C-alpha positions in Angstrom: 46.4 -35.9 116.7 48.6 -38.3 119.0 46.7 -37.4 122.0 43.5 -39.0 121.1 41.7 -41.5 123.4 41.1 -44.7 121.2 38.7 -47.8 122.7 39.8 -50.9 121.5 37.1 -53.7 121.1 38.6 -57.2 120.9 37.8 -60.4 122.3 41.2 -61.8 121.9 43.2 -60.8 125.0 46.8 -61.0 123.4 45.6 -59.1 120.6 43.7 -56.4 122.2 47.0 -56.2 124.6 49.3 -56.0 121.8 47.1 -53.2 119.9 47.3 -51.2 123.3 50.9 -51.4 123.3 51.0 -50.4 119.6 48.8 -47.4 120.3 50.6 -46.3 123.1 53.9 -46.4 121.1 52.4 -44.1 118.7 51.1 -41.7 121.2 47.9 -42.6 121.6 45.8 -43.2 124.8 43.9 -46.4 125.4 41.5 -45.6 128.2 39.9 -48.9 128.1 39.6 -52.6 126.2 36.4 -54.2 125.8 36.0 -57.8 124.7 32.4 -58.2 123.6 29.5 -55.7 121.9 27.9 -54.8 125.3 31.0 -53.8 127.0 32.1 -52.1 124.0 28.6 -49.9 123.9 29.1 -49.3 127.7 32.5 -48.4 127.5 31.9 -46.0 124.4 29.1 -43.9 126.5 31.0 -43.9 129.4 34.3 -42.5 128.3 33.4 -41.0 124.9 36.7 -42.2 123.0 38.1 -40.1 120.1 38.0 -43.1 117.8 37.3 -46.8 118.1 39.0 -50.0 116.8 36.3 -52.5 116.4 37.0 -56.3 115.8 33.8 -57.3 114.1 33.7 -61.0 114.8 33.2 -60.7 118.7 32.2 -63.5 121.4 28.2 -63.3 122.2 25.2 -62.6 120.7 26.4 -58.8 119.3 29.1 -58.7 116.6 31.0 -55.7 115.9 28.9 -54.1 113.3 26.0 -54.5 115.6 27.9 -52.8 118.5 29.1 -50.0 115.9 25.6 -49.2 115.1 24.4 -48.9 118.7 27.6 -46.8 119.5 26.3 -44.3 116.7 22.9 -43.9 118.4 24.7 -42.3 121.2 27.8 -40.7 119.8 29.3 -39.4 116.9 32.7 -41.4 117.2 34.5 -42.6 114.0 34.9 -46.5 114.1 37.7 -48.7 112.3 36.9 -51.8 111.4 39.6 -54.5 112.3 38.9 -58.1 111.0 40.2 -61.3 109.6 37.1 -61.6 107.4 36.7 -60.0 103.5 33.7 -61.6 102.4 30.8 -59.6 100.2 28.1 -60.0 103.1 30.5 -58.9 105.8 31.6 -55.9 104.0 28.3 -54.8 102.8 26.9 -55.0 106.2 30.0 -52.7 107.5 29.4 -50.2 104.5 25.9 -49.5 106.5 27.6 -48.3 109.4 29.7 -46.1 107.6 33.0 -46.9 108.9 36.3 -44.4 108.7 38.5 -47.6 108.0 38.4 -51.5 107.1 41.8 -53.1 108.3 42.2 -56.8 107.3 44.2 -59.0 109.5 47.3 -59.1 109.9 48.2 -55.5 108.9 51.3 -53.4 109.6 52.1 -50.7 112.2 52.0 -48.3 109.4 48.9 -49.1 108.3 47.2 -49.0 111.4 48.8 -45.5 112.1 48.0 -44.3 108.6 44.4 -45.3 108.7 43.7 -43.9 112.2 45.3 -40.5 111.9 43.3 -40.2 108.5 40.1 -41.3 110.3 40.9 -38.8 112.9 41.4 -35.9 110.5 38.2 -36.6 108.5 36.1 -37.0 111.6 37.4 -33.7 112.9 36.7 -32.1 109.3 33.4 -33.4 109.1 32.3 -32.3 112.4 33.5 -28.9 111.7 31.3 -29.1 108.5 28.3 -30.4 110.4 28.6 -27.3 113.1 29.1 -24.8 110.2 25.9 -26.4 108.3 24.1 -26.3 111.5 25.1 -22.6 112.3 24.2 -21.8 108.8 20.7 -23.6 108.8 20.2 -22.1 112.1 21.0 -18.6 110.8 18.9 -19.1 107.4 15.9 -20.6 109.6 16.1 -17.6 112.1 16.4 -14.5 109.8 13.0 -12.5 108.8 13.7 -12.8 105.1 12.8 -15.5 103.1 15.5 -17.7 101.3 15.2 -20.2 98.5 18.3 -22.0 97.1 18.6 -23.8 93.9 20.9 -26.0 91.6 22.3 -24.9 88.3 19.1 -26.7 86.9 16.7 -24.2 88.6 15.4 -27.0 90.7 15.1 -25.7 94.5 17.3 -27.3 96.9 16.5 -25.4 100.5 13.8 -23.1 101.8 13.6 -21.4 105.0 10.4 -21.2 107.1 10.0 -17.6 105.8 10.1 -18.4 102.2 7.6 -21.2 103.1 5.2 -18.8 104.7 5.5 -16.2 102.0 5.6 -18.7 99.1 2.6 -21.0 100.3 4.9 -24.2 99.7 6.7 -26.2 102.3 10.3 -27.3 101.7 9.5 -30.9 101.3 6.8 -30.1 98.8 8.9 -27.7 96.9 12.4 -29.5 96.7 13.6 -30.6 93.1 10.7 -28.1 91.7 11.6 -25.8 89.1 12.0 -22.3 91.0 9.6 -20.7 88.7 6.7 -22.6 90.0 7.5 -22.0 93.7 8.4 -18.3 93.0 5.7 -16.6 91.0 5.7 -12.7 90.8 4.3 -9.7 88.9 4.6 -6.3 88.5 2.9 -4.2 91.2 1.9 -1.7 88.5 0.8 -3.6 85.6 0.3 -6.9 86.9 2.6 -8.7 84.1 4.4 -11.7 84.9 7.9 -11.1 85.8 11.2 -13.1 84.5 12.3 -15.4 87.8 15.3 -13.6 89.2 16.9 -17.1 89.7 17.0 -17.6 86.1 18.3 -14.3 85.3 21.1 -15.0 87.7 22.3 -18.3 86.2 22.0 -17.0 82.8 24.1 -13.8 83.5 26.3 -15.1 86.2 26.0 -11.7 87.9 24.3 -10.8 91.0 21.0 -9.4 91.1 20.6 -6.1 92.9 17.4 -5.4 95.2 14.6 -5.0 92.9 11.8 -2.6 93.3 8.8 -4.0 94.9 6.9 -6.6 93.1 3.8 -9.1 93.9 4.7 -12.6 95.0 1.5 -14.9 94.3 0.8 -17.8 96.6 -0.7 -21.0 95.6 -4.2 -19.9 96.9 -4.2 -16.7 95.2 -3.1 -14.3 98.4 -0.4 -11.8 97.4 2.6 -10.5 99.3 4.3 -7.0 98.2 8.3 -7.9 98.3 11.6 -6.7 97.6 13.9 -9.5 96.5 17.8 -10.0 95.3 19.4 -13.2 93.8 23.1 -14.0 93.5 24.7 -16.8 91.8 26.4 -19.8 94.4 30.0 -20.9 92.6 32.4 -23.3 93.4 36.0 -22.8 94.0 36.8 -23.0 90.2 34.2 -20.2 90.1 31.7 -22.6 88.1 28.1 -22.0 88.8 26.5 -24.5 90.8 23.2 -23.1 91.6 21.6 -19.6 92.9 19.9 -18.1 96.0 17.4 -15.8 96.2 16.5 -13.7 99.2 13.1 -11.8 99.6 11.2 -9.7 102.3 7.6 -9.1 102.9 7.4 -5.3 102.4 3.3 -4.7 103.3 4.2 -2.8 106.6 6.9 -0.2 104.9 4.3 0.0 102.0 1.2 0.6 104.8 3.9 3.3 106.4 4.9 5.3 103.5 1.0 5.3 102.6 0.2 6.8 106.0 2.8 9.2 105.5 1.7 10.2 102.0 -2.0 10.5 103.4 -0.6 12.6 106.5 1.1 14.8 104.0 -2.2 15.0 102.0 -3.5 16.1 105.2 -1.4 18.5 106.4 -1.3 20.0 102.9 -5.1 20.0 103.0 -5.2 21.7 106.6 -2.4 24.1 105.1 -4.9 25.0 101.8 -8.0 25.3 104.1 -6.1 27.9 105.8 -5.1 29.8 103.1 -8.5 29.5 101.7 -9.7 31.1 105.3 -7.3 33.9 105.3 -8.1 34.5 101.5 -11.9 34.5 102.2 -11.7 36.5 105.4 -9.4 39.2 103.9 -11.2 39.3 100.2 -14.9 38.9 101.2 -14.6 41.5 104.1 -12.4 43.9 102.3 -15.3 44.7 99.8 -18.1 44.3 102.0 -16.3 46.9 104.2 -15.7 49.8 101.1 -19.5 48.7 100.3 -20.7 49.9 103.9 -18.3 52.8 104.0 -19.9 53.8 100.7 -23.5 53.3 102.0 -22.7 55.5 104.6 -21.5 58.4 102.5 -24.2 58.2 100.5 -26.6 58.6 103.3 -24.7 61.8 104.3 -23.9 63.0 101.0 -26.4 65.6 99.2 -24.1 65.9 96.1 -25.2 64.3 92.8 -21.9 64.0 91.6 -20.6 62.4 94.7 -23.6 60.0 95.1 -22.6 58.9 91.5 -19.0 58.3 92.5 -19.9 56.3 95.7 -22.3 54.1 93.6 -19.7 53.7 91.2 -17.5 52.5 93.9 -20.2 50.1 95.2 -20.7 48.6 91.7 -16.7 47.8 91.5 -16.8 46.5 94.9 -20.1 44.3 94.3 -18.4 43.2 90.9 -15.1 42.0 92.9 -17.1 40.1 95.4 -18.9 38.3 92.8 -15.9 37.3 90.9 -14.4 36.0 93.8 -17.5 34.0 94.8 -17.9 32.7 91.0 -14.2 31.5 90.9 -14.6 29.9 94.1 -17.5 28.0 93.0 -15.9 27.1 89.7 -13.0 26.1 91.4 -14.8 23.7 93.8 -16.9 22.7 90.7 -13.9 21.5 88.9 -12.0 19.8 91.9 -15.2 17.7 92.7 -15.8 16.7 89.3 -12.9 14.3 88.3 -14.4 13.9 84.6 -16.8 16.7 83.6 -19.5 16.3 81.1 -18.0 18.2 77.9 -19.8 19.3 75.0 -17.8 19.4 71.9 -18.4 21.7 69.5 -17.3 23.0 66.1 -14.8 25.8 66.3 -14.1 27.6 63.2 -10.9 29.2 64.7 -10.5 31.9 61.9 -14.1 33.5 62.8 -14.2 32.3 66.4 -10.6 33.5 67.9 -11.1 37.3 66.8 -14.6 37.2 68.2 -12.6 36.1 71.6 -10.3 38.8 71.5 -12.6 41.4 70.3 -13.5 42.9 74.2 -9.9 43.0 74.7 -9.0 45.3 71.8 -10.9 47.9 73.3 -9.5 47.4 76.7 -5.9 47.4 75.4 -6.3 50.8 73.4 -7.7 52.4 76.8 -4.3 51.1 78.5 -2.0 52.2 75.6 -1.3 48.5 74.9 -1.1 46.5 71.7 -3.1 43.2 71.0 -1.9 41.0 67.8 -3.4 37.9 67.1 -1.2 36.0 64.6 -3.2 33.2 62.7 -1.5 30.7 60.1 -3.3 30.2 56.7 -5.7 27.0 56.2 -5.9 27.0 60.0 -8.1 24.3 60.7 -11.6 23.9 62.4 -11.9 21.2 65.4 -14.2 19.9 67.6 -13.6 21.3 71.4 -15.6 22.2 74.4 -16.5 25.9 73.5 -17.1 27.3 77.0 -14.3 25.5 78.4 -11.8 26.8 75.9 -13.0 30.4 76.0 -12.9 30.7 79.7 -9.2 29.7 79.8 -8.1 32.3 76.8 -10.3 34.8 78.6 -8.5 34.3 82.1 -4.9 34.3 79.8 -5.9 37.3 78.2 -7.2 39.1 81.4 -3.8 38.4 83.2 -1.9 39.7 79.9 -3.8 42.9 80.0 -3.6 43.6 83.9 0.0 43.0 84.1 1.2 44.3 80.7 2.6 47.9 81.5 1.5 50.9 79.1 3.2 50.8 75.7 3.6 47.0 76.2 2.4 44.4 73.6 0.1 41.2 73.9 0.3 38.6 71.2 -2.1 35.6 70.6 -0.5 33.0 68.3 -1.5 29.7 67.0 0.1 27.0 65.3 -0.8 23.2 64.6 0.4 19.8 63.6 -1.9 17.7 61.6 -1.6 13.8 62.0 -4.1 11.5 60.1 -7.5 12.6 61.3 -6.2 14.5 64.6 -4.5 17.7 65.0 -2.2 19.2 67.8 -3.0 22.5 68.3 -0.7 25.1 70.3 -2.3 28.4 71.5 0.3 30.9 72.9 -0.5 34.3 74.5 2.6 36.2 75.2 2.7 39.9 76.8 5.8 41.9 77.4 6.2 41.7 81.2 8.3 39.2 83.0 7.6 37.0 86.0 10.2 36.4 88.3 11.9 32.8 87.6 11.7 31.8 91.2 7.9 32.5 91.0 7.0 30.1 88.0 6.8 27.0 89.5 4.2 28.3 91.9 2.2 30.3 89.0 -0.7 27.9 89.0 -1.2 27.1 93.2 -4.2 28.3 94.3 -4.4 31.4 96.3 -1.0 32.3 95.0 -0.1 35.9 94.0 3.1 37.0 93.0 4.7 39.3 95.8 3.3 43.0 94.9 5.7 45.5 92.9 5.0 48.2 90.9 3.8 45.7 87.9 2.6 43.0 89.8 0.1 45.3 92.3 -3.0 44.5 90.7 -5.1 42.5 93.3 -6.9 39.3 92.2 -7.9 36.4 93.7 -5.4 34.0 92.9 -7.6 31.6 91.5 -7.9 32.3 87.8 -4.7 30.4 86.9 -5.7 27.3 89.3 -8.7 27.5 87.2 -7.2 27.3 83.7 -5.1 24.6 84.8 -8.1 22.7 86.0 -9.9 23.5 82.4 -7.0 22.4 80.7 -7.0 18.9 82.5 -10.1 18.5 81.6 -9.8 19.1 78.0 -7.0 16.4 77.9 -4.4 19.2 77.3 -1.7 20.8 79.0 -0.3 24.3 79.6 3.3 25.8 80.4 4.5 29.0 81.3 8.0 30.8 80.4 9.2 34.0 81.2 12.4 35.4 80.0 13.7 38.6 78.2 11.3 40.9 79.4 8.2 38.6 77.9 5.8 35.9 79.7 4.6 33.1 77.5 1.7 30.6 78.5 1.4 27.7 76.1 -1.6 25.9 75.5 -1.5 22.6 73.9 -4.3 20.5 72.8 -3.6 17.0 70.9 -5.6 14.3 69.5 -8.4 16.3 68.7 -11.0 15.7 65.9 -10.7 18.1 63.0 -12.2 19.0 60.1 -10.2 21.1 57.1 
């Protein structure tokens, strides 16, 4: 840096002039020479030199070290001391001002030039480093994420303002404290404490990617949902010297997601209401219209046979109306009661299941269908809610009879697995009619009916299987449907039932 401006501070004019000539010989510029401490301060502020050559012993009340202290208050400029004194006290005083060199008179030209070049280069690098540090500090302090760094012992070395706000700790309080004391997180679902991500990173040496949402707990007990990630800090030899943790408040995002979910639920509810109104307007009006027509026909009819026919139609339509109303009320009851009061009863399955299917034996014979009951030997009795279980089986058998073609078969089979004092019971009802694969995911939806074909054009409210699913949930069981190779099977599974052998 041969074009540098150098201020010479020397109270011996001959020595000062000699220094000026040597510096110009090296290619430097000497814009001024000062002979006292105060003059050195004034000249430095005036010309802002790139470097100051400062004699320690100056005439007057202020020596070179005091002058250097004052210059550092105004300027960031490197100073090299030139002195004939090397005593311990002078050296200690000089070290406080952090000089870039300390040359003892007399010195050689090469020593002078080398010290100047080293001082200028070192100062330039330090200035660049300070600029980068200031830029990085400004960046970290202005971003919207919290940032915490630690050393290799998990001790905090830096926190930005966002991190201070979210953790409830100031940087001055947190410095040199263990990160686990500052950054306390728990699982958002289980509330179990989680391992600190910086500890993980320091142990593994790998980046910890963005986590699932966790809860950050501040010292005052306040909680903030956050996402966080961590990464190791390595030196140029790839040694881990610390770690950095970045985290952000996701409260607004969770609130937006919750609002969206509520909006979706509301849209679904509105659609459900529309479906309900459409169904009710059709299903309730249709029987009423038929009944009104039959009444009018009865009023005009005089033939006994015709009157009986009209009365039969009226009765069927009344039954249809009553079935719809009962299904709606039952579904409403199930949906409004998250935990219905059940009445467990001892069910002797070997006797009870034949009694349940007995009414359907006659019905299947009338429709040229077969109904088969497959029960294993030593079938255990169990405690369950008789009314709910009966309603489930009746609904499934009803559907099987309704949709099985003439000549088809219906099979009710039971299997069980006994474990200690509980039993897992599986009841399967199969019928020889296949449901299209695309319709299976919608089969338990309220008001849903399979598009009409020759087989499926059987009417109904579309509520039966929805009621079945609700009742199964109340019994803490599960129900599945499969349909292939010309058969449809509904499998009811009840687990952890109390039993007697």
